[in-house]
C-alpha positions as CSV (number, residue, x, y, z in Angstrom):
1,M,-16.0,2.2,5.7
2,N,-16.9,1.3,8.8
3,E,-14.1,2.0,11.5
4,T,-16.1,1.6,14.7
5,K,-15.2,-0.6,17.7
6,N,-16.2,-4.4,16.8
7,T,-19.1,-5.5,18.4
8,M,-21.2,-8.9,18.4
9,T,-24.6,-9.2,20.2
10,N,-26.5,-12.3,21.0
11,H,-29.4,-10.4,19.6
12,Q,-28.2,-9.2,16.2
13,N,-24.9,-11.1,15.7
14,V,-23.4,-8.4,14.2
15,L,-19.9,-7.9,13.6
16,T,-18.0,-4.8,12.4
17,G,-14.5,-4.2,10.8
18,T,-12.9,-2.0,8.1
19,G,-14.5,-2.3,4.8
20,V,-12.8,-2.9,1.4
21,G,-14.2,-2.6,-1.5
22,R,-18.0,-1.7,-2.2
23,G,-19.8,-4.9,-2.4
24,T,-21.8,-7.6,-0.5
25,A,-21.9,-11.1,-0.4
26,V,-24.0,-13.9,1.3
27,A,-22.2,-17.6,1.6
28,P,-20.9,-20.3,3.6
29,I,-17.7,-19.9,5.4
30,A,-14.4,-21.5,4.8
31,L,-12.1,-21.3,7.6
32,V,-8.3,-21.0,7.0
33,S,-6.5,-24.1,8.1
34,A,-5.3,-23.4,12.0
35,S,-1.4,-23.6,12.2
36,P,0.6,-26.4,13.6
37,V,1.2,-26.6,17.0
38,V,4.5,-27.7,18.3
39,P,4.5,-30.4,20.6
40,E,5.9,-29.7,24.2
41,N,9.2,-31.2,25.3
42,E,9.9,-32.1,21.5
43,K,12.8,-34.6,21.6
44,P,15.7,-33.7,19.5
45,G,17.3,-36.1,17.3
46,D,20.8,-36.1,15.9
47,P,21.8,-32.1,15.5
48,A,23.3,-32.8,12.1
49,T,20.1,-34.5,11.0
50,D,17.6,-32.3,12.3
51,I,19.4,-29.2,11.1
52,A,19.5,-31.2,7.3
53,R,15.5,-31.8,7.9
54,V,15.1,-28.3,8.5
55,D,17.2,-27.2,5.5
56,Q,15.3,-29.2,3.2
57,A,11.9,-28.2,4.8
58,V,12.8,-25.0,3.9
59,I,13.9,-25.6,0.4
60,E,10.3,-27.2,-0.4
61,V,8.7,-24.4,1.1
62,A,10.6,-21.8,-0.8
63,A,10.3,-23.7,-3.8
64,N,6.4,-23.9,-3.4
65,L,6.4,-20.1,-3.0
66,R,8.4,-19.6,-6.2
67,S,6.0,-22.0,-8.0
68,Q,3.1,-20.1,-6.9
69,A,4.6,-16.9,-7.9
70,Q,5.0,-18.1,-11.5
71,N,1.1,-18.3,-11.9
72,A,0.1,-15.4,-9.7
73,E,-0.8,-11.8,-10.8
74,P,2.4,-9.4,-10.8
75,T,1.7,-8.0,-7.4
76,L,1.1,-11.3,-5.6
77,A,4.2,-12.7,-7.7
78,S,6.4,-10.0,-6.1
79,V,5.4,-10.4,-2.6
80,L,5.5,-14.5,-2.9
81,Q,9.0,-14.2,-4.2
82,A,9.9,-11.9,-1.4
83,A,8.5,-14.7,1.1
84,A,10.7,-17.2,-0.7
85,A,13.7,-15.1,-0.1
86,M,12.5,-14.4,3.6
87,A,12.4,-18.3,4.0
88,E,15.7,-18.6,2.9
89,D,17.4,-15.9,4.9
90,P,20.9,-16.9,6.1
91,A,20.2,-15.1,9.5
92,L,17.2,-17.4,10.2
93,A,19.1,-20.5,9.2
94,E,21.9,-19.5,11.7
95,Q,19.6,-18.8,14.6
96,I,17.9,-22.2,13.7
97,K,21.1,-23.9,13.5
98,T,22.3,-22.4,16.8
99,A,18.9,-23.6,18.8
100,I,19.2,-27.2,17.5
101,N,22.8,-27.5,18.4
102,A,22.0,-26.4,21.9
103,G,19.6,-29.2,22.3
104,M,16.2,-28.2,20.9
105,G,14.1,-30.4,18.7
106,P,13.6,-28.9,15.0
107,A,10.1,-27.9,15.2
108,T,10.7,-26.2,18.5
109,A,13.9,-24.3,17.0
110,V,12.0,-23.1,13.8
111,D,9.0,-22.0,16.2
112,Q,11.3,-20.1,18.6
113,A,13.5,-18.5,15.8
114,I,10.6,-17.5,13.6
115,N,8.7,-16.1,16.6
116,H,12.1,-14.3,17.5
117,F,12.0,-12.6,14.0
118,A,8.4,-11.9,14.0
119,A,8.7,-9.9,17.4
120,T,11.5,-7.8,15.8
121,F,9.6,-7.1,12.6
122,Q,6.3,-6.0,14.5
123,A,8.6,-3.7,17.1
124,A,10.1,-2.0,14.1
125,G,6.7,-1.3,12.2
126,G,5.8,-0.2,8.8
127,Y,6.6,-2.9,6.3
128,L,8.5,-5.1,8.5
129,A,5.2,-5.4,10.7
130,E,3.3,-6.0,7.7
131,R,5.8,-8.9,6.7
132,V,5.0,-10.7,9.9
133,T,2.1,-12.6,8.5
134,D,4.4,-14.0,5.7
135,L,6.9,-15.0,8.5
136,M,4.3,-16.9,10.3
137,S,3.2,-18.5,7.1
138,I,6.6,-19.8,6.5
139,R,6.7,-20.8,10.1
140,H,3.6,-22.9,9.8
141,R,4.5,-24.4,6.5
142,V,8.1,-25.5,7.7
143,I,6.9,-26.8,10.8
144,A,3.8,-28.9,9.2
145,K,6.7,-30.7,7.2
146,L,8.6,-31.5,9.9
147,L,5.8,-32.8,12.0
148,N,4.2,-34.7,8.7
149,L,0.9,-32.6,9.1
150,P,-1.1,-31.3,6.2
151,E,0.2,-27.8,4.8
152,P,-2.2,-25.3,6.6
153,G,-4.0,-22.6,4.3
154,V,-7.3,-22.6,2.7
155,P,-9.3,-25.6,2.2
156,Q,-10.6,-26.6,-1.4
157,L,-13.7,-24.1,-2.3
158,Q,-16.6,-26.0,-4.1
159,G,-18.9,-23.0,-4.7
160,P,-19.3,-19.7,-3.5
161,T,-17.5,-19.1,-0.3
162,I,-16.5,-16.4,2.3
163,I,-13.2,-16.9,3.2
164,V,-12.7,-16.4,7.1
165,A,-9.2,-16.3,8.8
166,S,-6.9,-14.8,11.3
167,D,-4.8,-13.1,8.4
168,L,-4.1,-14.3,5.0
169,S,-0.7,-14.6,3.8
170,P,0.4,-14.3,0.2
171,A,0.8,-18.0,-0.3
172,D,-2.3,-18.3,1.2
173,T,-4.1,-15.7,-1.5
174,A,-2.0,-17.4,-4.1
175,D,-4.0,-20.8,-3.4
176,L,-7.3,-19.0,-3.7
177,N,-9.6,-20.2,-6.8
178,F,-11.2,-16.6,-7.1
179,D,-14.0,-18.1,-8.8
180,H,-15.3,-19.3,-5.7
181,V,-14.4,-16.7,-3.5
182,A,-17.5,-14.5,-2.5
183,G,-15.7,-12.5,0.1
184,I,-12.9,-12.4,2.7
185,V,-13.2,-11.4,6.4
186,T,-10.1,-11.5,8.6
187,E,-9.7,-11.0,12.3
188,L,-6.5,-8.8,11.8
189,G,-5.1,-6.4,9.5
190,G,-5.9,-2.8,8.3
191,P,-6.9,-1.3,5.1
192,T,-3.5,-1.0,3.8
193,S,-2.4,-4.7,4.6
194,H,-1.8,-7.3,1.6
195,T,-5.3,-8.9,2.0
196,A,-6.9,-5.6,1.7
197,I,-5.0,-4.3,-1.2
198,I,-5.6,-7.6,-3.1
199,A,-9.0,-7.6,-2.5
200,G,-9.6,-4.0,-3.6
201,Q,-7.8,-4.6,-6.6
202,L,-9.8,-7.8,-7.8
203,D,-13.1,-6.1,-6.4
204,I,-14.0,-8.7,-3.9
205,P,-16.0,-7.8,-0.8
206,C,-13.6,-7.9,2.2
207,L,-13.5,-6.9,5.8
208,V,-10.3,-6.4,7.9
209,G,-9.7,-6.3,11.6
210,V,-13.0,-8.1,12.5
211,R,-12.5,-9.0,16.2
212,G,-14.6,-12.1,17.0
213,I,-14.8,-13.7,13.6
214,L,-13.2,-16.6,14.5
215,D,-15.6,-17.4,17.3
216,I,-18.5,-18.3,14.8
217,P,-19.3,-21.6,14.0
218,T,-17.7,-23.2,11.2
219,D,-20.8,-23.8,9.4
220,A,-22.3,-20.5,9.7
221,T,-23.1,-18.8,6.6
222,I,-22.6,-14.9,6.8
223,G,-23.7,-11.9,4.9
224,I,-20.9,-9.2,4.6
225,N,-21.6,-5.5,3.7
226,A,-18.0,-3.9,2.8
227,L,-19.4,-0.4,2.3
228,A,-21.3,-0.5,6.0
229,G,-18.3,-2.5,7.2
230,T,-20.7,-5.3,8.7
231,V,-20.6,-8.9,8.9
232,V,-23.9,-10.6,9.9
233,V,-23.9,-14.2,11.2
234,N,-26.8,-16.3,9.9
235,P,-28.6,-13.7,8.3
236,T,-32.3,-13.9,8.3
237,D,-34.2,-14.2,4.8
238,E,-34.9,-10.5,5.0
239,E,-31.3,-9.6,6.1
240,Q,-30.1,-11.7,2.8
241,A,-32.6,-10.0,0.7
242,G,-31.4,-6.6,1.6
243,L,-27.9,-7.3,0.9
244,A,-28.6,-8.8,-2.4
245,D,-31.0,-5.9,-3.1
246,Q,-27.9,-3.7,-2.3
247,A,-25.8,-5.9,-4.4
248,R,-28.2,-5.4,-7.5
249,Q,-28.0,-1.6,-6.6
250,L,-24.3,-1.4,-7.0
251,E,-24.4,-3.3,-10.2
252,R,-27.1,-0.9,-11.5
253,L,-24.9,2.0,-10.5
254,A,-21.7,0.5,-12.2
255,Q,-23.2,1.2,-15.6
256,D,-23.3,5.1,-14.9
257,T,-20.3,6.3,-17.0
258,S,-21.3,10.0,-16.8
259,A,-18.9,12.7,-16.1
260,P,-18.2,12.6,-12.2
261,E,-19.5,15.8,-10.8
262,T,-21.3,17.2,-7.9
263,K,-25.2,17.6,-8.3
264,D,-24.7,21.3,-9.4
265,G,-21.9,20.4,-11.9
266,H,-18.9,21.1,-9.9
267,P,-16.3,18.6,-11.4
268,I,-14.3,16.0,-9.6
269,E,-11.7,13.8,-11.4
270,L,-12.1,9.9,-10.4
271,L,-8.6,8.4,-11.0
272,A,-7.2,4.8,-10.4
273,N,-4.6,3.5,-8.4
274,I,-2.5,1.1,-10.1
275,G,1.0,-0.7,-9.3
276,T,1.3,-3.1,-12.4
277,V,0.4,-3.4,-16.3
278,S,-2.5,-5.9,-15.2
279,D,-3.8,-3.2,-12.6
280,A,-4.0,-0.9,-15.4
281,A,-6.0,-3.2,-17.8
282,R,-8.6,-3.8,-15.0
283,A,-8.6,0.1,-14.4
284,T,-9.5,0.9,-18.0
285,A,-12.8,-0.7,-17.6
286,A,-13.9,1.4,-14.8
287,A,-14.9,4.8,-16.5
288,L,-12.4,6.7,-14.8
289,G,-10.3,9.5,-16.0
290,G,-7.0,7.8,-16.0
291,V,-4.5,7.1,-13.1
292,G,-3.8,9.0,-10.0
293,L,-1.2,6.8,-8.6
294,F,1.1,4.6,-10.5
295,R,3.2,2.8,-7.7
296,T,6.5,1.9,-9.4
297,E,8.3,0.2,-6.6
298,I,6.3,-3.2,-7.6
299,L,9.0,-3.1,-10.4
300,F,11.9,-2.8,-8.0
301,L,11.0,-5.3,-5.3
302,S,12.5,-8.6,-4.8
303,R,15.5,-7.9,-6.8
304,Q,19.1,-7.8,-5.9
305,N,19.6,-5.1,-8.5
306,A,17.6,-2.1,-9.7
307,P,16.0,-2.6,-13.0
308,S,17.8,-1.1,-16.1
309,K,16.5,2.1,-17.5
310,N,15.6,0.1,-21.0
311,E,13.4,-2.5,-18.8
312,Q,11.7,0.6,-17.1
313,V,11.0,2.4,-20.3
314,E,9.2,-1.0,-21.5
315,V,7.0,-1.4,-18.3
316,Y,6.0,2.1,-18.1
317,G,5.2,2.2,-21.7
318,E,3.0,-0.8,-21.5
319,V,1.0,1.1,-18.7
320,F,0.9,4.3,-20.7
321,A,-0.4,2.4,-23.7
322,Q,-3.5,1.5,-21.4
323,F,-4.4,5.0,-21.3
324,P,-4.2,7.3,-24.5
325,N,-5.1,10.9,-24.0
326,Q,-5.4,10.4,-20.2
327,K,-3.4,11.5,-17.3
328,V,-1.2,9.0,-15.6
329,V,0.3,10.2,-12.3
330,T,3.6,8.3,-11.6
331,R,4.9,8.0,-8.4
332,T,9.0,7.6,-8.2
333,L,10.4,4.9,-6.2
334,D,9.1,4.8,-2.7
335,A,11.7,2.6,-1.1
336,G,12.5,2.3,2.5
337,A,10.8,1.6,5.6
338,D,7.8,-0.2,4.7
339,K,9.6,-1.2,1.1
340,P,13.1,-1.9,1.7
341,L,15.2,-2.8,-1.2
342,T,18.3,-4.9,-1.2
343,F,20.1,-2.6,-3.0
344,A,18.8,0.7,-1.9
345,T,17.7,0.6,1.8
346,L,20.2,1.7,4.4
347,P,20.6,-1.5,6.9
348,G,20.2,-1.0,10.7
349,E,18.3,2.0,10.8
350,E,17.0,2.4,14.1
351,N,13.6,3.7,13.0
352,P,13.1,3.2,9.3
353,A,9.5,4.9,9.1
354,L,11.5,8.2,9.9
355,G,14.7,7.3,8.0
356,V,15.9,7.4,4.5
357,R,12.9,6.5,2.4
358,G,10.8,7.7,-0.6
359,Y,12.7,11.0,-2.2
360,R,15.4,10.7,0.5
361,T,16.6,7.5,-1.2
362,A,18.1,9.9,-3.6
363,R,20.4,11.3,-1.3
364,I,22.4,7.9,-1.1
365,H,21.5,6.3,-4.5
366,P,21.2,9.5,-6.8
367,Q,21.4,7.2,-9.9
368,L,18.2,5.6,-9.2
369,L,16.0,8.6,-9.3
370,T,17.7,9.8,-12.5
371,D,17.4,6.7,-14.4
372,Q,13.8,6.5,-13.3
373,L,13.0,10.1,-14.4
374,E,14.6,9.5,-17.9
375,A,13.0,6.1,-18.2
376,L,9.7,8.0,-17.7
377,A,10.3,10.8,-20.0
378,A,11.2,8.4,-22.7
379,A,8.1,6.2,-22.5
380,A,6.1,9.4,-22.4
381,Q,7.4,10.7,-25.5
382,N,6.4,7.3,-27.4
383,S,2.9,7.2,-26.0
384,D,-0.3,9.5,-26.3
385,T,-0.5,9.8,-22.7
386,D,-0.6,12.9,-20.5
387,S,2.3,12.0,-18.3
388,W,2.6,13.5,-14.9
389,V,5.2,12.6,-12.0
390,M,5.5,13.1,-8.6
391,A,7.9,12.3,-5.8
392,P,6.8,10.5,-2.3
393,M,8.0,12.0,1.1
394,I,8.7,15.4,0.4
395,A,9.2,17.3,3.4
396,T,10.1,20.9,2.7
397,A,10.1,23.2,-0.2
398,A,13.9,22.9,-1.0
399,E,13.3,19.5,-1.8
400,A,10.4,20.1,-3.9
401,K,12.3,22.8,-6.0
402,E,15.4,20.3,-5.9
403,F,13.1,17.3,-7.5
404,A,11.4,19.6,-9.9
405,T,14.7,20.9,-11.4
406,A,15.8,17.0,-11.6
407,A,12.5,15.9,-13.2
408,R,12.3,18.8,-15.8
409,S,15.7,18.4,-16.7
410,A,15.0,14.7,-17.7
411,G,12.3,15.8,-19.9
412,I,9.2,15.8,-17.6
413,K,6.6,18.3,-18.3
414,T,4.2,18.1,-15.3
415,V,5.9,17.6,-12.3
416,G,4.4,17.2,-8.6
417,V,5.1,16.2,-5.2
418,M,3.0,14.1,-2.5
419,I,1.9,15.5,0.6
420,E,2.6,12.7,3.5
421,I,4.3,14.5,6.1
422,P,2.8,17.2,8.3
423,A,5.5,19.5,7.9
424,A,4.9,19.4,4.3
425,A,1.2,20.2,4.5
426,L,1.8,23.0,6.9
427,Q,4.1,24.5,4.0
428,A,1.8,23.5,1.0
429,E,1.7,26.9,-0.5
430,Q,5.5,27.4,-0.6
431,I,6.0,23.8,-1.7
432,L,3.1,24.1,-4.6
433,A,4.8,27.4,-5.7
434,E,7.8,24.9,-6.7
435,V,5.8,22.2,-8.7
436,D,2.7,22.1,-10.9
437,F,0.3,19.8,-8.6
438,L,0.2,18.0,-5.1
439,S,-1.2,14.7,-4.1
440,I,-2.0,13.9,-0.8
441,G,-1.3,10.4,0.6
442,T,-3.4,10.0,3.8
443,N,-2.2,6.7,4.8
444,D,1.1,8.0,5.8
445,L,-0.2,11.5,6.4
446,A,-2.6,9.9,9.1
447,Q,0.6,8.1,10.6
448,Y,2.8,10.7,11.0
449,T,0.1,13.2,12.3
450,M,-1.0,11.1,15.2
451,A,2.5,9.1,15.6
452,A,0.7,5.9,15.1
453,D,1.7,3.0,12.9
454,R,-0.8,2.9,10.2
455,L,-0.5,-0.9,10.2
456,S,-1.1,-1.6,14.1
457,A,-4.5,-2.8,14.2
458,D,-4.5,-1.6,18.2
459,L,-4.1,1.9,17.1
460,I,-6.5,1.9,14.2
461,D,-8.7,4.5,15.9
462,L,-5.8,7.0,16.0
463,T,-4.9,6.3,12.3
464,N,-8.7,6.6,11.3
465,K,-9.0,8.9,8.4
466,W,-11.9,10.9,10.1
467,Q,-9.7,12.1,12.8
468,P,-10.2,16.0,12.5
469,A,-6.5,16.9,12.9
470,I,-5.8,15.1,9.6
471,L,-8.7,16.7,7.7
472,E,-7.5,19.8,8.8
473,L,-3.9,19.4,7.4
474,I,-5.6,18.1,4.0
475,G,-7.9,21.4,4.1
476,R,-5.0,23.6,4.4
477,T,-3.3,21.8,1.5
478,A,-6.2,22.1,-0.7
479,A,-6.5,26.1,0.3
480,A,-2.8,26.2,-1.0
481,G,-4.2,24.7,-4.5
482,Q,-7.2,27.0,-4.6
483,K,-4.9,30.2,-4.0
484,L,-2.4,29.1,-6.4
485,N,-4.9,27.9,-9.0
486,K,-3.1,24.5,-9.1
487,P,-4.6,20.8,-8.6
488,V,-4.4,19.2,-5.3
489,G,-5.5,15.5,-5.5
490,V,-5.6,12.8,-3.0
491,C,-4.5,9.1,-3.7
492,G,-4.7,7.5,-0.2
493,E,-7.1,5.0,1.2
494,S,-9.5,8.2,2.4
495,A,-10.4,8.7,-1.7
496,G,-12.2,5.6,-2.1
497,D,-14.5,6.0,1.0
498,P,-17.8,7.6,-0.5
499,L,-18.6,9.5,2.7
500,M,-15.1,10.9,2.9
501,A,-15.1,11.6,-0.9
502,L,-17.8,14.4,-0.2
503,V,-15.6,15.7,2.8
504,L,-12.8,15.9,0.4
505,T,-14.5,17.5,-2.3
506,G,-15.9,20.1,0.4
507,L,-12.4,20.8,1.6
508,G,-11.3,21.8,-2.4
509,I,-9.6,18.8,-3.5
510,T,-9.8,18.5,-7.2
511,S,-9.3,14.8,-8.1
512,L,-9.7,11.4,-5.8
513,S,-7.6,8.1,-6.7
514,M,-8.7,4.8,-5.6
515,A,-9.3,1.0,-6.3
516,P,-11.2,1.2,-9.5
517,A,-14.2,-0.8,-7.8
518,A,-14.6,2.1,-5.1
519,A,-15.8,4.6,-7.7
520,V,-19.1,3.6,-8.4
521,A,-20.3,4.5,-5.0
522,V,-18.3,7.8,-5.0
523,R,-19.8,8.4,-8.4
524,Y,-23.1,8.3,-7.1
525,L,-22.9,10.1,-4.1
526,L,-21.4,13.0,-5.8
527,H,-24.2,13.2,-8.3
528,H,-26.6,13.4,-5.4
529,H,-25.1,16.3,-3.3
530,T,-24.2,19.7,-4.4
531,L,-21.0,21.3,-3.5
532,E,-22.6,23.6,-0.8
533,E,-23.6,20.4,0.7
534,C,-20.2,18.9,0.8
535,Q,-18.7,22.1,2.2
536,E,-21.1,21.9,4.9
537,M,-20.1,18.0,5.6
538,A,-16.4,19.1,5.5
539,Q,-17.1,21.7,8.2
540,A,-19.1,18.8,10.3
541,A,-16.3,16.7,10.0
542,L,-13.3,19.1,11.2
543,A,-15.7,20.4,14.1
544,A,-16.1,16.8,15.3
545,S,-14.3,16.0,18.8
546,D,-13.2,12.7,17.4
547,A,-13.2,10.5,14.0
548,D,-16.5,8.7,15.0
549,Q,-18.1,11.6,15.8
550,G,-17.2,13.2,12.3
551,R,-18.3,10.4,10.5
552,D,-21.4,9.9,12.1
553,A,-22.0,13.7,11.5
554,V,-21.5,13.3,7.9
555,R,-23.5,10.3,7.6
556,E,-26.5,12.3,9.1
557,L,-26.1,15.0,6.2
558,I,-26.1,12.5,3.5
559,R,-29.6,12.7,1.4
560,S,-31.6,9.7,2.8
561,E,-32.8,8.2,-0.5
562,A,-28.7,8.0,-1.3
563,R,-28.2,6.5,2.3
564,A,-31.0,3.7,1.3
565,T,-29.4,3.1,-2.1
566,L,-26.2,2.3,-0.7
567,G,-27.3,0.8,2.7
568,L,-25.1,3.4,4.5
C-alpha cells in the first residue's frame, strides 16, 4: 500500500492514496451524486407541520435503510441497521424540533442539527468519527425528501465502472451492483474505514484518501493500482496495457496454493480476517491456513440486548464448520470506543478510546465474557476446528493471567491476548508467560503509540504502519515469542501489505492474518525472498528516520523481478 502524499501533475495525471486490496482496474468513472444544498434563508412554515414533515422523512429514510439491510451481506446489514437507529435517535429529533420551534425552516433545522452531531462525533474520534459518514448520509437523504429532490447516491451502473466519491456510506454501498463495480476511489477515509473493509472483503480494487479525485472530469476514464496506491487519469494505451498485464499476473499468482514460506523454507502461516459466516465461506477459497482474526462483535452490534449463549454457540459453530482441522483464532467481544453497544458501553466517557473498551468491558459486565467463553468452548467441542481464543486491549500481565484463568475454566484449550497497547508490547515477555500466544493488532498499536486517531485522514502520516516506533514495538513483541518459543502473529492492517509482510517475517512474526485477497501478493513475495533478506529489510525499516524512508528502503531491497511482477 502506498501511503505517500497525494499528488497530481499535469504531465502524468497521477493521484496517490492508500490502496486496499491488490487488484487493478481501468474503467470510466461514476461520480456519486452530490449532496443536496439547503437554500439560504429557507422560509419556515407552520412549526407543527414542518416537524411532522421531518418526522415522516426520517421514518422513510430509516425504513429504506432497514429494507436495504434485509438484502445486504451480514457485515453491511449490521451497519445499515445501526444507521437506521441513528436516524431515529430521540436526541437528534429533539434538537431538530427545537430549531424548528425557534423559527428555522425544516431542511435548515435538519442540516444544523446533524452538522452539530457530526462535529461532536468527529471530536470524539474512534468509532464515532467513523460514523460521521453515516450521519451525513442520513442528512442528505432526509433533506432531499424535504426539498423534493432525487435521493443522492450511486448512479445506475450499466457496465464496468469505477465508483468515485467523497466517501461512501453504508447505504451507498448497499445500493451498488457489484457485478458492475470495477473499483472504488474515495477522497476521504483510511484503511480501516467502512469502504475499505467492504472492498477488502469483496476483493474490489480500492483506493481511499485520494485528495483531488473529485476534481477530475466526470467523463474521465481512470486506471487504478491498489497495490501501488496510484490512480492514473485518462491512462494511455501503454499504461492500460501495463495495468491489464499486472491483473493477469495477479490472476496467475492466485493459482499458487503451495505452502507459504520464504525462499529458503522458513514457514509463515497465512490466515484470514473474518467477521461473519459469509466472510468465512469466502476465506475457505483462498488457500489459507485458517482464521487469524474472527471478529465476534458483529454479532453484538445494533442490538438492544446481548445475544443469548445458545445463539452464540450456533453462529460460532457455523464459522468453525467452514474450517475443519484448521486453526480459527476468535477475538472476544471488542466493544466500546469505536464499537459502542447499547447494553455494554458506559455513557458519557470523556475519551472512549482510552476508556472501558475491549477486555475492560468485563470489569462492568463480567457475564458477557463468561457467556461468550462458554459459548466458544461449546462450539469448539462440536467441531473439528483447532479453536484458539484471545482477548483484545490487554494492558498488563495481571490482566492476561486473569483472562487466561477465565478462558481455561470455561474449557478453552488455547488462550492468547492481543498486543495493541505500547505498555503491553513493552511487557510482552511477562504477558506471554501467562498465555499460549500473542496477536498484534497494528491498527490500534499505531494509534496508541503515535497518540493519533487511526481514522483521521489528517494524521495518516503518523499512524502509517511504517513508522519506526511501531515496528520497534512489534519487534520487541516478536522477540518475546522467540525467547519463550510461543507463536506471535499480526492480524492488523499491516499483515496484508506484501512489503510489510516481509519486514514482519524478518522481525520474527510467525503468522500473518489479512483479507483473503491480500494473500496472493504476500505469498508470492515470501516465496521470492530468503529469511535473511527479510531480516535485512526489517533492519532497514527500523533504521529509517520516518515512515516513507522506511518503505522506500525496503522497496529497494525487493528483488527486481518481483517488483516488476507486482508493479511495485
